[in-house]
C-alpha positions in Angstrom: 34.2 53.7 97.6 36.9 51.2 96.6 39.2 52.2 93.8 40.7 50.2 90.9 43.6 50.8 88.4 44.5 48.7 85.4 47.8 48.0 83.7 47.6 46.3 80.3 50.4 44.5 78.4 50.3 43.2 74.9 47.8 43.5 72.1 44.8 45.8 71.4 42.6 42.8 72.3 43.9 43.0 75.8 43.1 46.7 76.0 39.5 46.0 74.9 39.2 43.3 77.5 40.7 45.4 80.3 38.1 48.1 79.4 35.2 45.6 79.5 36.3 44.3 82.9 36.8 47.9 84.1 33.2 48.7 83.1 32.0 45.7 85.1 33.9 46.9 88.2 32.6 50.5 87.7 29.0 49.1 87.7 29.8 47.2 90.9 30.8 50.5 92.6 34.5 50.8 92.0 36.0 54.1 91.0 38.7 53.9 88.3 42.1 55.5 88.9 45.2 55.9 86.8 47.8 53.2 87.4 50.3 55.7 88.7 47.8 56.7 91.4 47.1 54.9 94.7 44.3 52.4 94.3 42.8 49.6 96.5 42.8 47.1 93.7 45.2 46.7 90.8 44.4 44.5 87.8 47.3 43.5 85.6 46.4 42.1 82.2 49.4 40.1 80.8 50.7 39.0 77.5 52.7 35.8 76.6 53.9 36.5 73.1 57.6 36.8 74.2 59.6 35.3 76.9 59.7 38.6 78.8 56.2 38.1 80.3 57.4 37.1 83.7 59.9 40.0 84.1 57.3 42.5 82.9 54.7 41.1 85.3 57.0 41.3 88.3 58.0 44.8 87.5 54.4 46.0 87.2 53.4 44.3 90.5 56.3 46.2 92.2 55.2 49.5 90.7 51.6 48.9 91.9 52.7 48.2 95.4 54.9 51.3 95.4 51.7 53.3 95.0 49.8 51.4 97.7 51.7 48.6 99.7 48.4 47.4 101.0 46.7 47.1 97.6 45.1 43.9 96.4 46.8 42.7 93.1 45.0 40.5 90.5 46.8 39.1 87.5 44.9 38.1 84.4 45.6 37.5 80.7 47.5 35.0 78.5 50.4 34.6 80.9 48.0 34.0 83.7 46.4 31.2 81.8 49.6 29.5 80.8 51.6 29.8 84.0 49.3 30.5 86.9 51.4 28.9 89.6 54.5 30.8 88.5 52.6 34.1 88.8 51.2 33.0 92.2 54.8 32.9 93.5 55.5 36.5 92.6 55.6 38.6 95.8 52.6 40.8 96.2 50.2 38.9 93.9 46.9 38.1 95.6 44.9 36.4 92.9 45.5 34.8 89.5 42.6 34.4 87.0 42.6 32.3 83.9 41.1 32.9 80.4 37.5 32.2 81.5 37.7 33.5 85.1 39.0 37.0 84.2 35.5 38.0 83.1 34.2 36.8 86.5 36.6 38.9 88.5 33.8 40.5 90.6 32.5 37.1 91.6 35.9 36.1 92.9 36.5 39.4 94.8 34.9 38.5 98.1 37.3 40.8 99.9 40.3 43.0 99.3 42.1 41.6 102.3 45.5 40.2 101.4 46.1 36.5 102.3 49.4 34.7 102.9 49.1 32.8 99.6 47.7 33.9 96.2 44.4 32.5 95.1 44.4 30.8 91.7 41.3 30.2 89.6 42.3 28.6 86.3 40.2 26.2 84.4 41.7 24.0 81.6 41.7 25.9 78.4 39.6 23.3 76.6 36.8 24.3 79.0 36.9 27.9 77.8 34.2 28.1 75.1 32.3 31.3 75.8 32.8 34.5 73.8 32.9 37.7 75.9 32.7 40.8 73.8 34.2 44.2 74.8 35.6 47.5 73.6 38.1 50.0 74.9 36.7 53.2 76.4 38.4 56.3 77.7 40.1 57.2 74.4 37.3 59.1 72.5 39.4 59.2 69.3 39.6 55.5 68.6 37.8 52.4 70.1 39.2 48.9 69.9 36.3 46.5 69.5 36.7 42.9 70.2 34.7 40.8 67.8 36.5 37.4 67.9 38.6 35.4 70.4 40.8 32.2 70.3 42.5 30.4 67.5 42.3 27.0 65.9 45.5 27.2 63.9 48.3 26.0 66.2 51.2 27.5 64.4 54.4 25.8 65.6 55.7 29.0 67.4 52.5 30.2 69.0 51.0 29.6 72.5 47.8 31.6 71.8 45.5 28.6 71.3 46.8 27.3 74.7 46.2 30.7 76.3 42.9 31.7 74.7 41.3 28.5 73.6 39.4 27.7 70.4 38.1 30.3 67.9 34.8 31.8 68.9 32.7 34.9 68.3 29.2 36.3 68.5 27.0 36.3 65.4 26.7 39.4 63.1 23.4 40.6 64.7 24.8 40.6 68.3 28.1 42.2 67.1 26.2 45.0 65.3 24.5 45.9 68.6 28.0 46.2 70.2 29.2 48.4 67.3 26.2 50.6 67.7 26.8 50.8 71.5 30.5 51.6 70.9 29.5 54.3 68.4 27.6 56.1 71.1 30.9 56.7 73.0 31.8 59.5 70.6 34.8 57.8 68.9 35.5 58.8 65.3 37.1 55.4 64.5 36.5 51.9 65.5 39.2 49.2 65.1 37.9 45.6 64.7 40.2 43.3 66.8 40.5 39.6 67.5 43.0 36.8 67.9 42.3 35.4 64.5 40.0 38.1 63.2 39.2 36.6 59.8 37.8 33.5 61.5 34.8 35.5 62.8 31.5 33.8 62.6 32.6 30.2 61.8 30.4 28.6 64.4 27.4 30.6 63.2 27.8 29.8 59.5 28.8 33.4 58.9 32.1 35.0 58.0 34.1 38.2 58.3 32.8 39.4 55.0 29.3 39.3 56.3 30.3 41.3 59.3 32.2 44.1 57.5 29.3 44.6 55.0 26.8 45.0 57.9 29.1 47.3 60.0 29.6 49.6 57.0 26.0 50.6 57.3 26.2 51.6 61.0 26.0 55.4 61.3 27.7 57.6 63.8 31.3 56.6 63.1 33.5 58.2 60.5 35.7 55.2 59.8 36.3 51.6 60.6 39.7 49.9 60.5 40.5 46.2 60.2 43.3 45.1 62.5 45.7 42.2 61.9 44.1 39.6 59.5 45.6 36.3 58.2 46.4 36.4 54.5 44.5 33.2 53.8 41.4 34.8 55.4 41.7 38.2 53.7 39.7 37.2 50.7 39.3 39.0 47.4 35.7 39.7 48.4 36.9 41.6 51.5 39.6 43.5 49.6 37.1 44.5 46.9 34.6 45.6 49.5 37.0 47.8 51.4 38.1 49.4 48.1 34.5 50.7 47.5 33.4 51.0 51.2 31.8 54.1 52.7 33.7 53.9 56.0 36.3 51.1 56.0 39.7 52.7 55.5 42.4 51.7 53.0 44.8 50.1 55.5 45.6 46.4 56.2 47.9 44.7 58.6 48.7 41.2 57.3 51.1 38.9 59.1 53.7 37.2 56.9 56.2 35.7 59.4 58.6 34.5 56.7 59.2 35.0 53.0 60.6 31.5 52.7 58.1 28.7 51.8 60.3 26.2 53.6 60.2 28.2 56.9 56.5 28.9 56.5 55.9 25.2 56.3 58.0 24.6 59.4 55.9 27.3 61.1 52.7 25.5 60.1 51.3 28.6 58.5 48.2 28.2 56.3 49.6 29.8 53.1 52.8 30.1 51.1 54.6 33.2 49.7 52.7 33.2 46.4 49.4 33.6 48.1 50.8 36.4 50.2 52.2 38.1 47.1 48.9 37.9 45.3 47.0 39.5 48.2 49.4 42.5 48.2 49.0 42.8 44.4 45.2 42.7 44.6 45.1 45.4 47.3 47.5 47.7 45.4 45.7 47.2 42.1 42.4 48.4 43.6 43.9 50.8 46.2 47.3 52.1 45.2 47.2 54.5 48.1 46.6 51.7 50.7 48.8 51.4 53.7 50.0 47.8 54.4 51.7 46.6 57.6 53.5 43.2 57.8 54.5 41.0 60.8 57.6 39.0 60.4 59.6 36.6 62.7 63.4 36.3 62.4 65.6 33.6 63.7 63.0 30.8 63.6 64.6 27.3 64.1 66.2 26.2 60.9 66.2 29.7 59.4 69.6 29.7 57.6 71.2 32.9 56.2 69.8 32.0 52.8 66.3 31.6 54.2 66.6 35.0 55.9 67.9 36.7 52.7 65.0 35.1 50.8 62.6 36.8 53.3 64.5 40.1 53.0 64.4 40.1 49.2 60.7 39.1 49.3 59.8 42.0 51.5 62.0 44.4 49.6 60.1 43.6 46.4 56.7 43.9 48.0 54.7 47.2 47.8 54.2 47.5 51.5 54.4 50.4 54.0 56.0 49.1 57.2 57.1 46.1 59.2 56.6 44.8 62.7 59.7 42.7 63.4 59.8 40.0 66.1 63.0 38.0 66.9 61.8 34.4 67.5 61.2 33.7 71.1 61.0 30.1 72.5 57.6 29.4 74.1 56.9 26.4 76.3 54.6 23.6 74.9 55.1 24.6 71.3 56.3 22.4 68.5 59.0 24.9 67.6 60.7 24.7 71.0 61.5 21.1 70.2 63.0 21.8 66.8 66.8 21.6 66.2 69.0 24.0 64.3 68.4 26.8 66.8 69.4 30.2 65.6 71.7 32.0 68.1 70.1 35.0 69.9 72.8 37.3 68.6 72.0 36.3 65.0 68.2 36.8 65.6 68.9 40.3 66.9 71.2 41.2 63.9 68.5 40.0 61.4 65.9 41.9 63.3 67.9 45.1 63.0 68.3 44.5 59.2 64.5 44.2 58.8 63.8 47.2 61.0 66.1 49.2 58.7 64.1 47.9 55.7 60.9 48.9 57.5 62.0 52.5 57.9 63.1 52.6 54.3 59.6 51.3 53.2 57.8 53.7 55.5 59.7 56.8 54.3 59.1 55.7 50.7 55.4 55.4 51.4 55.2 58.8 53.1 57.2 60.5 50.3 54.9 58.9 47.7 52.0 60.8 49.3 53.5 64.2 49.7 51.5 66.8 47.9 48.3 64.8 48.2 45.3 65.4 50.4 44.1 62.8 52.9 41.6 62.8 55.8 43.4 62.8 59.2 41.9 61.9 62.6 43.8 64.0 65.2 44.7 62.6 68.6 44.8 64.3 72.0 48.5 63.6 72.4 50.7 66.7 72.5 54.5 66.9 72.4 56.2 70.2 72.7 53.4 72.1 71.2 52.8 69.6 68.4 49.9 67.2 68.0 49.5 64.1 65.9 47.0 62.2 63.9 46.8 59.4 61.3 45.5 59.5 57.8 43.0 56.9 56.7 45.9 54.9 55.1 48.0 55.2 58.3 50.4 58.0 57.7 51.5 59.8 60.8 50.8 63.5 60.5 51.9 66.4 62.7 50.7 70.0 63.1 50.7 72.7 65.8 48.6 71.8 68.8 45.1 73.1 68.7 42.4 71.7 71.1 39.7 72.2 68.5 41.4 69.6 66.3 41.2 66.8 68.9 38.9 64.0 67.8 38.1 65.6 64.5 38.6 64.3 61.0 40.1 67.0 58.8 41.2 66.9 55.1 44.9 68.0 55.1 47.6 68.5 52.6 50.6 66.3 53.2 53.2 69.0 52.8 56.6 67.8 53.8 58.6 65.1 55.7 59.6 66.2 59.2 63.2 65.3 60.2 61.7 63.2 63.0 59.8 61.0 60.5 56.3 62.6 60.6 54.5 64.3 57.7 53.8 68.0 58.3 50.1 68.9 57.6 48.8 72.0 55.9 45.1 72.8 55.9 42.4 75.5 56.0 41.7 76.3 59.7 38.3 77.6 58.7 37.2 74.1 58.1 37.5 73.2 61.8 35.5 76.1 63.1 38.1 78.8 63.7 
């Protein structure tokens, strides 16, 4: 029996797709191995969000061939769609598959014999119009469920429309079948993922609100979580629904990118700061305990010190819980790459550090605000020096002494104190988990 191992870079959507492709290979007779083990076939699923994609890809290929120098290496993902010929030149790569072809990996694997030159199968992105669903397996605690792919927005800094094609999804009915199938895997939480998640269902005259209402009725899963969703697509209807939902948790991740309207316009975002502020206010009015994460880019072309300080002040005033900070990275074939007034890399890094400091301040304030309260925590399998971790419904990281009976269980805990390492220490009645 041939063996296969995966290495996945980038977003949770990539993890869902790797898992779906892995299931295809398992059905075809492959046995899955861990990446650090010797395998006959290695599949590397790449990302292109930053300019480090090539370096990361080369490194992973080298690591794979350390385990088995004769292994067949296939590279898929966003980087593979954007720069297939560049990847084909990497020593040790045997096949490169584009956005459509990655789901046809089995059809392209006629043999695992290495050839002198890498094979490239890469259709133009405009021909990629099929939605292929999938979900991550292997982590019984949480499943990442892909419900949407592609994006029609063409923000000036982003290559995703070029790497993944136009927005597409299944309809609500077909997606529900996938949710029910995923629910049978034993996970306590399902995270809905997509490239532009809020764009779900457009081609079927349906929308994301229709989907979350339907999913909320599916039994067998303790909680559902919405991953990153654009502020202009996070409607009042969705916010109000989550606030009264049976299973959707009070946690949102909403990309901002800049607090300056001038920079947002240069980025070609679909909203301005006032709309973003109103979304946060709406959430906090209905769910004061809600966790809110924010994506922000620093050092975009034309971002002056005043623009950056405007963003800093905007974020500082918002009632949010944490930030994901990205120094701007030039990407080929984007409008932003042609813009003047480039911000020096050193300045981008300095601004990034300032916002990461603000993020930690926000996170600690959010955690302290909840000390002394009780929240449901889903405990993970991860153990570190006798300590295990979990997350509350509103995304507070909680720690307690390791106990195998707690793994993959949802337990109401008292958020007792803030650990010096930045976690919240849990207190609860062990009798509630069967001791």
